[in-house]
N, CA, C and O atoms as a GROMACS GRO file, in nm:
protein
  340
    1UNK      N    1  -8.719  -4.437  -3.187
    1UNK     CA    2  -8.760  -4.369  -3.138
    1UNK      C    3  -8.835  -4.290  -3.037
    1UNK      O    4  -8.930  -4.212  -3.035
    2UNK      N    5  -8.701  -4.378  -2.904
    2UNK     CA    6  -8.709  -4.351  -2.762
    2UNK      C    7  -8.570  -4.256  -2.759
    2UNK      O    8  -8.518  -4.174  -2.683
    3UNK      N    9  -8.545  -4.316  -2.879
    3UNK     CA   10  -8.363  -4.222  -2.870
    3UNK      C   11  -8.409  -4.090  -2.913
    3UNK      O   12  -8.362  -4.014  -2.829
    4UNK      N   13  -8.473  -4.022  -2.995
    4UNK     CA   14  -8.504  -3.917  -3.030
    4UNK      C   15  -8.589  -3.783  -2.901
    4UNK      O   16  -8.547  -3.670  -2.876
    5UNK      N   17  -8.677  -3.832  -2.861
    5UNK     CA   18  -8.749  -3.785  -2.745
    5UNK      C   19  -8.632  -3.671  -2.613
    5UNK      O   20  -8.675  -3.587  -2.534
    6UNK      N   21  -8.558  -3.692  -2.624
    6UNK     CA   22  -8.466  -3.625  -2.517
    6UNK      C   23  -8.390  -3.555  -2.642
    6UNK      O   24  -8.362  -3.435  -2.629
    7UNK      N   25  -8.358  -3.614  -2.750
    7UNK     CA   26  -8.267  -3.478  -2.832
    7UNK      C   27  -8.362  -3.347  -2.879
    7UNK      O   28  -8.327  -3.233  -2.908
    8UNK      N   29  -8.518  -3.419  -2.874
    8UNK     CA   30  -8.619  -3.324  -2.872
    8UNK      C   31  -8.662  -3.158  -2.790
    8UNK      O   32  -8.683  -3.042  -2.825
    9UNK      N   33  -8.652  -3.269  -2.620
    9UNK     CA   34  -8.653  -3.200  -2.542
    9UNK      C   35  -8.578  -3.108  -2.499
    9UNK      O   36  -8.599  -3.010  -2.427
   10UNK      N   37  -8.482  -3.151  -2.553
   10UNK     CA   38  -8.349  -3.063  -2.551
   10UNK      C   39  -8.358  -3.009  -2.642
   10UNK      O   40  -8.366  -2.896  -2.593
   11UNK      N   41  -8.367  -2.987  -2.787
   11UNK     CA   42  -8.320  -2.906  -2.843
   11UNK      C   43  -8.484  -2.750  -2.795
   11UNK      O   44  -8.447  -2.635  -2.776
   12UNK      N   45  -8.620  -2.782  -2.786
   12UNK     CA   46  -8.667  -2.733  -2.692
   12UNK      C   47  -8.609  -2.630  -2.564
   12UNK      O   48  -8.619  -2.507  -2.565
   13UNK      N   49  -8.572  -2.680  -2.500
   13UNK     CA   50  -8.467  -2.613  -2.403
   13UNK      C   51  -8.420  -2.511  -2.499
   13UNK      O   52  -8.473  -2.408  -2.540
   14UNK      N   53  -8.352  -2.544  -2.514
   14UNK     CA   54  -8.228  -2.460  -2.667
   14UNK      C   55  -8.275  -2.337  -2.683
   14UNK      O   56  -8.237  -2.224  -2.654
   15UNK      N   57  -8.414  -2.411  -2.764
   15UNK     CA   58  -8.533  -2.291  -2.822
   15UNK      C   59  -8.534  -2.205  -2.746
   15UNK      O   60  -8.503  -2.098  -2.798
   16UNK      N   61  -8.574  -2.198  -2.547
   16UNK     CA   62  -8.657  -2.143  -2.486
   16UNK      C   63  -8.586  -2.051  -2.389
   16UNK      O   64  -8.638  -1.986  -2.298
   17UNK      N   65  -8.439  -2.054  -2.429
   17UNK     CA   66  -8.329  -2.044  -2.346
   17UNK      C   67  -8.198  -1.926  -2.476
   17UNK      O   68  -8.090  -1.871  -2.451
   18UNK      N   69  -8.284  -1.933  -2.611
   18UNK     CA   70  -8.283  -1.858  -2.708
   18UNK      C   71  -8.369  -1.741  -2.687
   18UNK      O   72  -8.339  -1.625  -2.659
   19UNK      N   73  -8.432  -1.774  -2.698
   19UNK     CA   74  -8.559  -1.705  -2.722
   19UNK      C   75  -8.576  -1.546  -2.513
   19UNK      O   76  -8.585  -1.424  -2.500
   20UNK      N   77  -8.573  -1.628  -2.448
   20UNK     CA   78  -8.572  -1.596  -2.346
   20UNK      C   79  -8.474  -1.429  -2.332
   20UNK      O   80  -8.496  -1.312  -2.299
   21UNK      N   81  -8.309  -1.551  -2.400
   21UNK     CA   82  -8.201  -1.433  -2.423
   21UNK      C   83  -8.211  -1.339  -2.521
   21UNK      O   84  -8.142  -1.237  -2.510
   22UNK      N   85  -8.298  -1.354  -2.635
   22UNK     CA   86  -8.326  -1.228  -2.711
   22UNK      C   87  -8.423  -1.167  -2.667
   22UNK      O   88  -8.423  -1.053  -2.714
   23UNK      N   89  -8.516  -1.188  -2.592
   23UNK     CA   90  -8.586  -1.109  -2.506
   23UNK      C   91  -8.569  -0.990  -2.391
   23UNK      O   92  -8.625  -0.883  -2.371
   24UNK      N   93  -8.460  -1.067  -2.322
   24UNK     CA   94  -8.357  -0.978  -2.240
   24UNK      C   95  -8.281  -0.829  -2.296
   24UNK      O   96  -8.269  -0.708  -2.274
   25UNK      N   97  -8.239  -0.949  -2.389
   25UNK     CA   98  -8.112  -0.865  -2.450
   25UNK      C   99  -8.146  -0.679  -2.589
   25UNK      O  100  -8.076  -0.586  -2.629
   26UNK      N  101  -8.324  -0.737  -2.611
   26UNK     CA  102  -8.439  -0.671  -2.690
   26UNK      C  103  -8.463  -0.488  -2.632
   26UNK      O  104  -8.457  -0.371  -2.670
   27UNK      N  105  -8.503  -0.606  -2.477
   27UNK     CA  106  -8.521  -0.457  -2.382
   27UNK      C  107  -8.446  -0.402  -2.324
   27UNK      O  108  -8.485  -0.350  -2.220
   28UNK      N  109  -8.286  -0.385  -2.366
   28UNK     CA  110  -8.181  -0.354  -2.274
   28UNK      C  111  -8.097  -0.285  -2.301
   28UNK      O  112  -8.010  -0.225  -2.238
   29UNK      N  113  -8.159  -0.301  -2.512
   29UNK     CA  114  -8.070  -0.229  -2.615
   29UNK      C  115  -8.167  -0.054  -2.584
   29UNK      O  116  -8.140   0.059  -2.543
   30UNK      N  117  -8.283  -0.129  -2.635
   30UNK     CA  118  -8.289   0.120  -2.636
   30UNK      C  119  -8.323   0.176  -2.466
   30UNK      O  120  -8.397   0.272  -2.443
   31UNK      N  121  -8.276   0.121  -2.392
   31UNK     CA  122  -8.225   0.238  -2.298
   31UNK      C  123  -8.108   0.304  -2.309
   31UNK      O  124  -8.136   0.406  -2.246
   32UNK      N  125  -7.983   0.320  -2.349
   32UNK     CA  126  -7.918   0.418  -2.335
   32UNK      C  127  -7.955   0.486  -2.430
   32UNK      O  128  -7.995   0.584  -2.367
   33UNK      N  129  -7.979   0.518  -2.566
   33UNK     CA  130  -8.014   0.616  -2.700
   33UNK      C  131  -8.195   0.724  -2.594
   33UNK      O  132  -8.244   0.834  -2.616
   34UNK      N  133  -8.226   0.639  -2.512
   34UNK     CA  134  -8.336   0.741  -2.525
   34UNK      C  135  -8.321   0.764  -2.371
   34UNK      O  136  -8.422   0.818  -2.326
   35UNK      N  137  -8.230   0.743  -2.281
   35UNK     CA  138  -8.187   0.775  -2.178
   35UNK      C  139  -8.123   0.872  -2.226
   35UNK      O  140  -8.169   0.972  -2.170
   36UNK      N  141  -7.991   0.924  -2.344
   36UNK     CA  142  -7.941   1.033  -2.427
   36UNK      C  143  -8.018   1.069  -2.493
   36UNK      O  144  -8.003   1.183  -2.448
   37UNK      N  145  -8.045   1.074  -2.518
   37UNK     CA  146  -8.238   1.172  -2.580
   37UNK      C  147  -8.317   1.241  -2.525
   37UNK      O  148  -8.374   1.339  -2.571
   38UNK      N  149  -8.329   1.185  -2.402
   38UNK     CA  150  -8.430   1.254  -2.300
   38UNK      C  151  -8.358   1.325  -2.219
   38UNK      O  152  -8.421   1.420  -2.170
   39UNK      N  153  -8.222   1.312  -2.177
   39UNK     CA  154  -8.094   1.390  -2.122
   39UNK      C  155  -8.087   1.537  -2.166
   39UNK      O  156  -8.072   1.634  -2.091
   40UNK      N  157  -8.102   1.537  -2.313
   40UNK     CA  158  -8.045   1.588  -2.404
   40UNK      C  159  -8.042   1.685  -2.453
   40UNK      O  160  -7.957   1.770  -2.481
   41UNK      N  161  -8.212   1.659  -2.470
   41UNK     CA  162  -8.230   1.734  -2.575
   41UNK      C  163  -8.381   1.814  -2.470
   41UNK      O  164  -8.500   1.818  -2.499
   42UNK      N  165  -8.314   1.861  -2.358
   42UNK     CA  166  -8.324   2.053  -2.270
   42UNK      C  167  -8.289   2.061  -2.305
   42UNK      O  168  -8.250   1.989  -2.397
   43UNK      N  169  -8.261   2.163  -2.271
   43UNK     CA  170  -8.124   2.243  -2.200
   43UNK      C  171  -8.237   2.355  -2.109
   43UNK      O  172  -8.360   2.370  -2.106
   44UNK      N  173  -8.071   2.443  -2.013
   44UNK     CA  174  -8.137   2.545  -1.903
   44UNK      C  175  -8.238   2.487  -1.815
   44UNK      O  176  -8.260   2.366  -1.814
   45UNK      N  177  -8.292   2.559  -1.753
   45UNK     CA  178  -8.439   2.555  -1.685
   45UNK      C  179  -8.489   2.364  -1.736
   45UNK      O  180  -8.485   2.261  -1.668
   46UNK      N  181  -8.522   2.382  -1.842
   46UNK     CA  182  -8.617   2.312  -1.867
   46UNK      C  183  -8.548   2.130  -1.878
   46UNK      O  184  -8.609   2.023  -1.885
   47UNK      N  185  -8.450   2.149  -1.876
   47UNK     CA  186  -8.335   2.007  -1.829
   47UNK      C  187  -8.378   1.916  -1.680
   47UNK      O  188  -8.312   1.823  -1.635
   48UNK      N  189  -8.505   1.972  -1.621
   48UNK     CA  190  -8.574   1.916  -1.478
   48UNK      C  191  -8.662   1.832  -1.624
   48UNK      O  192  -8.623   1.728  -1.679
   49UNK      N  193  -8.718   1.868  -1.641
   49UNK     CA  194  -8.858   1.725  -1.719
   49UNK      C  195  -8.761   1.685  -1.793
   49UNK      O  196  -8.817   1.619  -1.880
   50UNK      N  197  -8.632   1.683  -1.816
   50UNK     CA  198  -8.555   1.501  -1.878
   50UNK      C  199  -8.519   1.469  -1.742
   50UNK      O  200  -8.532   1.353  -1.703
   51UNK      N  201  -8.465   1.580  -1.649
   51UNK     CA  202  -8.428   1.475  -1.600
   51UNK      C  203  -8.566   1.415  -1.493
   51UNK      O  204  -8.525   1.403  -1.378
   52UNK      N  205  -8.668   1.390  -1.504
   52UNK     CA  206  -8.790   1.408  -1.480
   52UNK      C  207  -8.846   1.287  -1.550
   52UNK      O  208  -8.872   1.183  -1.490
   53UNK      N  209  -8.863   1.304  -1.666
   53UNK     CA  210  -8.869   1.179  -1.768
   53UNK      C  211  -8.772   1.057  -1.726
   53UNK      O  212  -8.798   0.958  -1.657
   54UNK      N  213  -8.674   1.088  -1.780
   54UNK     CA  214  -8.571   0.997  -1.717
   54UNK      C  215  -8.594   0.882  -1.685
   54UNK      O  216  -8.578   0.772  -1.738
   55UNK      N  217  -8.647   0.930  -1.566
   55UNK     CA  218  -8.669   0.931  -1.417
   55UNK      C  219  -8.811   0.827  -1.388
   55UNK      O  220  -8.821   0.733  -1.310
   56UNK      N  221  -8.930   0.892  -1.497
   56UNK     CA  222  -9.004   0.782  -1.486
   56UNK      C  223  -8.981   0.650  -1.570
   56UNK      O  224  -8.976   0.540  -1.515
   57UNK      N  225  -8.962   0.673  -1.744
   57UNK     CA  226  -8.889   0.584  -1.822
   57UNK      C  227  -8.796   0.506  -1.694
   57UNK      O  228  -8.813   0.385  -1.714
   58UNK      N  229  -8.750   0.514  -1.632
   58UNK     CA  230  -8.608   0.431  -1.596
   58UNK      C  231  -8.674   0.350  -1.459
   58UNK      O  232  -8.589   0.289  -1.394
   59UNK      N  233  -8.832   0.340  -1.399
   59UNK     CA  234  -8.925   0.250  -1.293
   59UNK      C  235  -9.002   0.233  -1.445
   59UNK      O  236  -9.119   0.250  -1.410
   60UNK      N  237  -9.004   0.224  -1.502
   60UNK     CA  238  -9.101   0.205  -1.564
   60UNK      C  239  -8.997   0.062  -1.620
   60UNK      O  240  -9.032  -0.056  -1.629
   61UNK      N  241  -8.894   0.108  -1.644
   61UNK     CA  242  -8.824  -0.037  -1.755
   61UNK      C  243  -8.780  -0.113  -1.680
   61UNK      O  244  -8.764  -0.230  -1.712
   62UNK      N  245  -8.742  -0.060  -1.546
   62UNK     CA  246  -8.697  -0.128  -1.478
   62UNK      C  247  -8.789  -0.279  -1.439
   62UNK      O  248  -8.755  -0.397  -1.454
   63UNK      N  249  -8.918  -0.221  -1.386
   63UNK     CA  250  -9.018  -0.368  -1.301
   63UNK      C  251  -8.975  -0.459  -1.439
   63UNK      O  252  -8.917  -0.563  -1.408
   64UNK      N  253  -8.996  -0.433  -1.625
   64UNK     CA  254  -9.035  -0.493  -1.755
   64UNK      C  255  -8.882  -0.531  -1.750
   64UNK      O  256  -8.878  -0.616  -1.839
   65UNK      N  257  -8.726  -0.518  -1.690
   65UNK     CA  258  -8.644  -0.588  -1.678
   65UNK      C  259  -8.657  -0.727  -1.613
   65UNK      O  260  -8.619  -0.838  -1.652
   66UNK      N  261  -8.714  -0.692  -1.518
   66UNK     CA  262  -8.659  -0.760  -1.338
   66UNK      C  263  -8.779  -0.884  -1.464
   66UNK      O  264  -8.708  -0.914  -1.560
   67UNK      N  265  -8.887  -0.933  -1.475
   67UNK     CA  266  -8.954  -0.964  -1.529
   67UNK      C  267  -8.917  -1.079  -1.616
   67UNK      O  268  -8.948  -1.198  -1.614
   68UNK      N  269  -8.823  -0.989  -1.710
   68UNK     CA  270  -8.711  -1.025  -1.845
   68UNK      C  271  -8.622  -1.144  -1.778
   68UNK      O  272  -8.609  -1.255  -1.829
   69UNK      N  273  -8.555  -1.095  -1.636
   69UNK     CA  274  -8.433  -1.135  -1.632
   69UNK      C  275  -8.515  -1.280  -1.548
   69UNK      O  276  -8.483  -1.391  -1.591
   70UNK      N  277  -8.594  -1.273  -1.459
   70UNK     CA  278  -8.648  -1.394  -1.405
   70UNK      C  279  -8.644  -1.480  -1.473
   70UNK      O  280  -8.593  -1.591  -1.454
   71UNK      N  281  -8.716  -1.427  -1.591
   71UNK     CA  282  -8.756  -1.518  -1.717
   71UNK      C  283  -8.637  -1.642  -1.798
   71UNK      O  284  -8.633  -1.751  -1.855
   72UNK      N  285  -8.553  -1.525  -1.748
   72UNK     CA  286  -8.421  -1.550  -1.865
   72UNK      C  287  -8.357  -1.683  -1.768
   72UNK      O  288  -8.285  -1.777  -1.803
   73UNK      N  289  -8.396  -1.660  -1.679
   73UNK     CA  290  -8.322  -1.742  -1.508
   73UNK      C  291  -8.322  -1.885  -1.543
   73UNK      O  292  -8.250  -1.982  -1.569
   74UNK      N  293  -8.469  -1.834  -1.525
   74UNK     CA  294  -8.625  -1.985  -1.491
   74UNK      C  295  -8.541  -2.053  -1.652
   74UNK      O  296  -8.473  -2.153  -1.629
   75UNK      N  297  -8.543  -2.012  -1.780
   75UNK     CA  298  -8.500  -2.069  -1.960
   75UNK      C  299  -8.351  -2.186  -1.933
   75UNK      O  300  -8.320  -2.294  -1.982
   76UNK      N  301  -8.253  -2.045  -1.774
   76UNK     CA  302  -8.092  -2.105  -1.837
   76UNK      C  303  -8.103  -2.270  -1.746
   76UNK      O  304  -8.083  -2.379  -1.799
   77UNK      N  305  -8.141  -2.245  -1.596
   77UNK     CA  306  -8.218  -2.363  -1.529
   77UNK      C  307  -8.251  -2.469  -1.625
   77UNK      O  308  -8.170  -2.540  -1.683
   78UNK      N  309  -8.378  -2.472  -1.635
   78UNK     CA  310  -8.441  -2.507  -1.727
   78UNK      C  311  -8.325  -2.609  -1.830
   78UNK      O  312  -8.317  -2.732  -1.842
   79UNK      N  313  -8.261  -2.518  -1.880
   79UNK     CA  314  -8.133  -2.542  -1.987
   79UNK      C  315  -8.074  -2.628  -1.896
   79UNK      O  316  -8.120  -2.741  -1.910
   80UNK      N  317  -7.975  -2.621  -1.790
   80UNK     CA  318  -7.962  -2.722  -1.707
   80UNK      C  319  -7.977  -2.909  -1.661
   80UNK      O  320  -7.928  -3.021  -1.648
   81UNK      N  321  -8.059  -2.838  -1.657
   81UNK     CA  322  -8.110  -2.952  -1.616
   81UNK      C  323  -8.146  -3.114  -1.657
   81UNK      O  324  -8.166  -3.127  -1.777
   82UNK      N  325  -8.157  -3.242  -1.575
   82UNK     CA  326  -8.088  -3.352  -1.702
   82UNK      C  327  -8.166  -3.361  -1.789
   82UNK      O  328  -8.259  -3.402  -1.718
   83UNK      N  329  -8.225  -3.356  -1.924
   83UNK     CA  330  -8.306  -3.463  -1.970
   83UNK      C  331  -8.373  -3.531  -1.994
   83UNK      O  332  -8.479  -3.511  -2.054
   84UNK      N  333  -8.330  -3.636  -1.951
   84UNK     CA  334  -8.384  -3.769  -1.955
   84UNK      C  335  -8.380  -3.759  -1.794
   84UNK      O  336  -8.300  -3.694  -1.728
   85UNK      N  337  -8.521  -3.867  -1.733
   85UNK     CA  338  -8.560  -3.857  -1.601
   85UNK      C  339  -8.525  -4.018  -1.548
   85UNK      O  340  -8.546  -4.051  -1.431
   0.00000   0.00000   0.00000
């Protein structure tokens, strides 16, 4: 029974790291299409509206990305920690 406990703990750390990586990727993936849409959908003088909307999107997305990057970093360090104490 003692042999299986470190394996389960290591497996949990791997799942935590995989989940954090997935969340970070899912936050990063939609940035480029949305910026393209916001910047290219306005022409002429309305282009300023697209720039302001893009800036607001990046500010709101920046806080989310920082939180997810911190989660990923914590999961990465937990993955590298020794299982047996």
